[in-house]
N, C-alpha and C positions, 0 to 999 in steps of 0.2 A: 446821239439817241439817249444814251445814259445820262446824258447831262439833265434831262428831264426829270427822271429820278431821284437822283443825287447831286445833292446841292455842294458847291464849291466850299470847302472849308477854308477860311483865311483865319491865319495864325494872329493872334492879338497879342501884344507886349502888355504883359500886367504890370501892375506898381509893387513896390515892395510891400510884403505883410505889414498890417499896421500893429502899431507896438501896445503890449498889454493884453495879447490876445489869448495867452494862456491863462491868466487870471479870471478872464471872464469865462473860460470854457471850465476852470476848475469850479467858479461859483454856479455854473449851470450844472454840472454833475453833482454838488453839493445839495443844489435844490431838488434834482430829482431823486435824488436818496433820501430827502426828507420827506418829499410826499409819497413816495414808496412806502417808507416807515409809517407813516399816519394813516395810509389806507390799506395797508395789506398786514403790514408785521405787527404793527400793534393791536388791530382787533383780533389776529390770528391767536397771539399770546393772550389777551383774555378769555379768548374761548377755553383754551387749553387750561388756564388756571378755575374757569370756572366747572369744566369737566371734572378735573383733580378732586375740586371740593366736592362735588356731587358724588362722586365713587366713594370717597373717603367718609361719606356720609350714609353711604348703605347699610341696612340693617335688615334682619328677618322680618318679613310680613309687608316689606314695601312691593308695591307694583310696579313693573317697569317694563320699557321696551327696549330690544337689542338693535345693534345695527341693522341685522338681518331682517327685522320686522317680527321678532317671536315678543308674545306678551305673555308676562305671566307675574307669579308672586315667588319672593325670594324666600327658600326654604331654609338655608345656610350661606353664611360669609365666610369665606376661606381667604386664604393669603393674596392669590392673585386671581381668585374667579369666585363666583356667586353661583349656587345652587339653585336652578329655576325651576320652579312647578308650574309646568304649561297647561296641565290637564290633572285631574284627581289620578294619584300615584304615577304620574309622568314627569321624571326629573333628569333635568339637562344641565350639565356643567358650563358655564359660560366664562369667558375672560372678563375679568373687570373693565378692559380698555375697549370691549366691545358694548356697552351699555349705551344706548342712546340718550334717554331720558327717563325719569320717574313720572308715571302716571298714576293717577288717583289721588287720594288723598295726601298723601304724601307731597305731591308736586305743588298743591296748593300752600302747604306749610313752608315749601323753598320758594314759592313767589313765582312759581314757572307754568306754563299754560298747559291744558291737556294736549 
């Protein structure tokens, strides 16, 4: 009865492994790494460099958007943060790394879209 559900396994004698299999495997790993580099690592590095350049160019009066979605105008630029005025008389300090993009006229100067 069990033979209906479970097939009989027949052992097969395999031949010897083909010569040169290690070199082709190494070549395949190299190609996979190259594809991952050009599709993932390189674009991420370019984005990081562009963000660093944008953060270095921040100045008082620029309008920007933070990662959390706060919109405001820079009141002061400090060492590792910017003081952002989000409403008249309301100022918050935001880390420079958390600036998502520059909005307004300054974005047009940098060639970015709103």
